C-alpha positions in Angstrom: 2.4 -1.1 -50.0 5.3 0.0 -47.8 9.0 0.2 -48.5 11.2 -2.9 -48.7 14.8 -2.1 -47.9 17.8 -4.4 -48.1 20.8 -3.7 -46.0 23.7 -5.1 -47.9 27.5 -5.4 -48.3 29.3 -8.6 -49.3 31.7 -8.4 -46.4 31.1 -9.6 -42.8 31.8 -7.6 -39.7 30.6 -4.2 -41.1 27.7 -3.7 -38.8 25.0 -4.6 -41.4 23.0 -6.9 -39.0 23.2 -4.3 -36.2 22.0 -1.6 -38.6 19.1 -3.7 -39.8 18.1 -4.7 -36.2 18.2 -1.2 -34.7 16.6 0.5 -37.7 13.7 -2.0 -37.5 13.5 -1.5 -33.7 13.4 2.3 -33.9 10.8 2.3 -36.7 8.7 0.0 -34.5 9.1 2.4 -31.6 7.7 5.1 -33.8 4.6 3.1 -34.4 5.4 1.8 -37.8 4.6 -1.8 -38.6 7.9 -3.5 -39.4 8.9 -6.9 -40.7 12.6 -7.7 -40.3 13.9 -10.6 -42.5 17.0 -12.6 -41.8 18.4 -13.7 -45.1 21.7 -14.9 -43.7 21.9 -18.7 -42.9 24.2 -17.7 -40.0 21.0 -16.3 -38.3 22.7 -13.3 -36.7 19.6 -11.0 -37.0 17.5 -13.7 -35.5 19.9 -14.0 -32.6 20.1 -10.2 -32.3 16.4 -10.2 -31.4 16.9 -12.8 -28.7 15.9 -16.0 -30.5 17.8 -19.3 -30.4 18.5 -20.3 -34.0 19.1 -23.9 -32.9 15.6 -24.2 -31.5 13.4 -22.6 -34.1 10.1 -24.5 -34.8 10.1 -22.9 -38.3 12.4 -20.6 -40.3 12.7 -18.9 -43.6 13.7 -22.2 -45.2 10.1 -23.5 -44.6 8.7 -20.6 -46.6 11.2 -21.0 -49.4 10.3 -24.7 -49.7 6.6 -24.0 -49.2 6.3 -26.4 -46.3 4.7 -23.8 -44.0 2.7 -20.6 -44.2 3.9 -17.1 -43.4 1.8 -17.0 -40.2 3.4 -20.2 -39.0 6.9 -18.9 -39.6 6.8 -15.3 -38.6 7.8 -14.4 -35.0 5.8 -11.5 -33.5 8.3 -9.8 -31.1 5.7 -7.2 -30.3 2.7 -5.5 -31.8 4.8 -3.5 -34.3 7.9 -5.7 -34.9 7.7 -9.1 -36.6 10.7 -11.3 -37.6 11.2 -13.9 -40.3 14.0 -16.0 -38.7 16.8 -18.0 -40.4 19.3 -20.6 -39.4 21.9 -22.9 -40.9 19.2 -25.1 -42.5 19.0 -22.5 -45.3 22.5 -23.5 -46.4 21.4 -26.7 -48.0 18.4 -25.1 -49.6 20.6 -22.3 -51.0 22.5 -24.7 -53.2 19.4 -26.3 -54.5 18.0 -22.9 -55.5 20.5 -22.6 -58.3 18.6 -25.4 -60.1 15.1 -23.9 -59.4 13.0 -22.2 -62.0 12.4 -18.4 -61.2 14.9 -18.8 -58.3 15.5 -15.1 -58.1 11.8 -14.4 -57.3 11.1 -16.7 -54.4 11.3 -14.1 -51.6 9.3 -11.6 -53.7 6.6 -14.2 -54.1 6.7 -15.0 -50.4 6.2 -11.4 -49.4 3.6 -10.5 -52.0 0.5 -11.6 -50.0 1.6 -9.8 -46.8 3.5 -6.7 -48.0 0.5 -4.4 -47.5 0.4 -5.4 -43.8 3.7 -3.6 -43.1 5.0 0.0 -43.4 8.6 -1.2 -43.7 10.2 -4.5 -44.6 13.9 -4.6 -43.8 16.1 -7.4 -45.1 19.5 -8.3 -43.6 21.4 -9.8 -46.5 24.2 -12.4 -46.2 27.8 -11.2 -46.7 28.0 -12.4 -50.3 26.4 -11.8 -53.6 24.8 -15.2 -54.0 21.3 -16.2 -54.8 19.9 -15.2 -51.4 21.2 -11.6 -51.8 19.9 -11.5 -55.3 16.5 -12.7 -53.9 16.6 -9.8 -51.4 17.4 -7.2 -54.1 14.6 -8.5 -56.4 12.1 -8.3 -53.5 13.2 -4.8 -52.5 12.2 -1.3 -53.5 15.6 0.0 -52.5 18.8 -0.9 -50.8 21.3 0.7 -48.4 25.1 0.0 -48.4 26.5 -0.4 -44.9 30.2 0.4 -45.0 32.7 0.4 -42.2 35.8 2.6 -42.7 38.2 -0.2 -43.7 40.0 -1.3 -46.8 38.1 -4.5 -47.7 34.5 -3.1 -47.3 35.5 -0.3 -49.7 36.7 -2.9 -52.3 33.4 -4.6 -52.0 31.4 -1.6 -53.2 32.2 -1.9 -56.9 31.1 -5.6 -57.5 28.0 -4.9 -55.4 27.1 -1.9 -57.5 27.6 -4.0 -60.7 25.2 -6.6 -59.2 22.7 -3.8 -58.5 22.8 -2.7 -62.2 22.3 -6.3 -63.4 19.3 -6.8 -61.0 17.8 -3.5 -62.0 18.2 -4.1 -65.8 17.0 -7.7 -65.8 15.1 -8.6 -62.6 13.7 -5.6 -60.8 13.5 -2.4 -62.8 12.1 -0.4 -59.9 15.0 -1.1 -57.5 16.6 2.1 -56.2 20.0 2.7 -54.6 18.9 4.5 -51.5 22.2 5.4 -50.0 25.4 4.6 -48.0 25.6 4.6 -44.2 28.9 4.4 -42.4 29.1 2.2 -39.4 31.7 1.3 -36.7 33.3 4.8 -37.2 36.1 6.3 -35.2 36.9 9.6 -36.8 39.8 10.2 -34.5 41.7 8.0 -37.0 43.0 9.5 -40.2 41.9 6.4 -42.2 38.3 6.8 -41.2 38.4 10.4 -42.2 39.9 9.5 -45.6 37.3 6.8 -46.2 34.5 9.3 -45.6 36.0 11.8 -48.0 36.2 9.0 -50.7 32.6 8.1 -50.1 31.6 11.8 -50.2 33.4 12.1 -53.6 31.9 9.0 -55.1 28.4 9.2 -53.6 27.8 13.0 -53.1 24.0 12.6 -53.0 23.9 9.1 -51.5 26.0 9.3 -48.3 24.0 9.7 -45.2 25.1 12.7 -43.0 24.5 10.6 -39.9 26.8 7.8 -39.1 27.2 5.1 -36.5 30.2 5.3 -34.1 32.0 2.4 -32.5 30.1 1.6 -29.4 30.5 -1.1 -26.7 26.8 -0.8 -25.9 25.9 -1.8 -29.5 28.0 -5.0 -29.1 26.6 -5.7 -25.7 23.0 -5.2 -26.8 23.3 -7.8 -29.6 24.8 -10.3 -27.2 21.8 -9.8 -24.9 19.3 -10.3 -27.7 18.1 -6.7 -27.5 18.0 -3.5 -29.6 20.2 -0.7 -28.4 17.0 1.2 -27.4 16.0 -1.6 -25.1 19.5 -2.2 -23.7 20.9 1.4 -23.2 18.7 4.2 -24.4 21.2 6.8 -23.2 24.1 5.4 -25.2 25.9 6.9 -28.2 24.6 3.9 -30.2 21.0 4.8 -29.5 21.7 8.4 -30.3 23.4 7.5 -33.6 20.7 5.1 -34.8 17.9 7.6 -33.9 19.7 10.2 -36.0 20.1 7.8 -38.9 16.5 6.5 -38.9 15.1 10.1 -38.7 17.3 11.0 -41.7 16.1 7.8 -43.5 12.5 8.6 -42.8 12.7 12.2 -44.2 13.0 10.8 -47.7 10.0 8.5 -47.4 6.8 10.2 -48.6 4.7 7.4 -47.1 6.0 8.2 -43.6 5.4 11.9 -44.0 1.8 11.2 -45.3 1.1 8.9 -42.4 2.2 11.5 -39.9 0.1 14.2 -41.6 -2.9 11.9 -41.7 -2.9 11.5 -37.9 -2.1 15.1 -37.3 -5.1 16.1 -39.3 -7.4 13.6 -37.5 -6.2 14.6 -34.1 -7.0 18.3 -34.6 -10.4 17.5 -36.0 -11.4 15.8 -32.8 -13.4 17.6 -30.0 -11.2 19.1 -27.3 -12.2 16.6 -24.6 -11.4 13.7 -26.9 -8.0 15.2 -27.7 -7.3 15.5 -23.9 -8.4 11.9 -23.3 -6.0 10.6 -26.0 -3.1 12.7 -24.6 -3.7 11.4 -21.1 -3.8 7.8 -22.3 -0.7 8.4 -24.4 1.2 9.7 -21.3 0.2 6.5 -19.5 1.5 4.3 -22.3 4.9 5.7 -23.2 7.2 2.9 -24.5 10.0 1.8 -22.2 12.5 3.5 -24.5 10.7 6.8 -24.4 10.0 6.5 -20.7 13.8 5.9 -20.1 14.6 9.2 -21.8 12.5 11.2 -19.4 15.6 11.4 -17.1 17.8 13.3 -19.5 15.5 15.1 -22.0 13.6 18.3 -21.4 9.8 18.2 -21.3 9.4 19.9 -24.7 11.2 17.2 -26.8 9.4 14.5 -24.9 6.1 16.0 -25.7 7.1 16.6 -29.3 8.6 13.1 -29.9 7.5 10.5 -27.4 4.0 11.8 -26.7 3.2 12.2 -30.4 4.4 8.7 -31.1 2.1 7.2 -28.5 -0.7 9.5 -29.6 -0.4 8.3 -33.2 -0.4 4.7 -32.1 -3.8 5.3 -30.4 -5.2 7.1 -33.4 -4.0 4.3 -35.7 -6.3 1.9 -33.8 -9.2 4.4 -34.1 -8.6 5.3 -37.8 -6.7 2.7 -39.7 -4.5 4.5 -42.1 -5.0 2.3 -45.2 -8.7 2.8 -45.1 -8.3 6.4 -46.1 -6.9 7.9 -49.2 -6.1 11.4 -48.0 -4.8 13.0 -44.8 -7.6 15.4 -44.6 -10.5 13.0 -44.8 -12.6 12.8 -41.7 -13.9 9.4 -40.7 
C-alpha cells in the first residue's frame, strides 16, 4: 500500500490545487503510479489536468453514490497518472452525506480495493472543513498544509489543526501531519519573510525548506490544462516543484526502497542487457526530461532523467510488488 496524502487548507486561492496537480505530475514523471483525487465540487484539479467539468461522463459523485465502478470513473491521463474527477454535482450529494451512516468513511471505502495499485494517492481538498475534507483526512495516511504568506491563510491553521486532532483521535488514528509548504511566495516583501519566521517558530520540524514562488507560468499552465512540467519545464515554477517533491520523497521509505530495488536489479543484469536498457531509456526520455537537455549538463541528465526511464523499463520486467526485498534476484 502506498501513501495517501491530502493537500489541505480551508481557504481558497492559496495554491493548494496547483500544489496537488504539479506534485502528482512530477511523481508520475519519476515513474511512480499516481492517483490524483479532486474532492472539491468546483472541479479545479480536474480542470487543471485539461478536463471539462461540464462534460464528464462520470465523476466522484458516481463513486460516492455507488452508481458506477472505479474503472468507469477514473480518467487515465497517461500510464502513470490517473485522475478521479469532480464537478458541481457533488454539491447536492455533499449535503445528503450528513445524514448517511458512516459518512466519514466513504472515500476510504472507495479507495480500499485499488490503493495497492498506486504508489501515491494525492487528494486536493475543498477550501473548507466540511464532510468532504473529513473524508479526505480519514482516507489519508498523512496531510500537508499549503499556506500562502497572507493573513487569512495563517488564521486558518488553528481550526484545521484542531480538526486533525479530532480525526486522529476518533476516525483515523494513523493519520500524520506531514508538513507545511509555502506557496505563492515573494520574499522581497517583509510580510512574506515574517510569515515564514512565524511558521518556522511554530512548526520547526514540519516546514519544508523548499517553497513555491509566485510564477506567471504556474497560472498559465493551469489555464492550459497542463502541469508546469508540460507547459514550461525551464520555469521557476518547475524548478520549485521539483525541489519540493524531491524533499517530499526523501521522507518516504517506500520511495527509497523502490529505487534501491531497481538499482540492485540493474547491476545484477549482464553487461549487454544493461547496455540495451540504457539505450532504450535514452530513446524514451519523457518530454519533460527531453526539454531539459538544452540547459542541463550531461551528468545530471544521466543521473536523473536516464535513471528515471531506466527504472520505468525495469518496472515492466520486474514488478516491484512481487518482491519483498531489494536484493532478491528474479
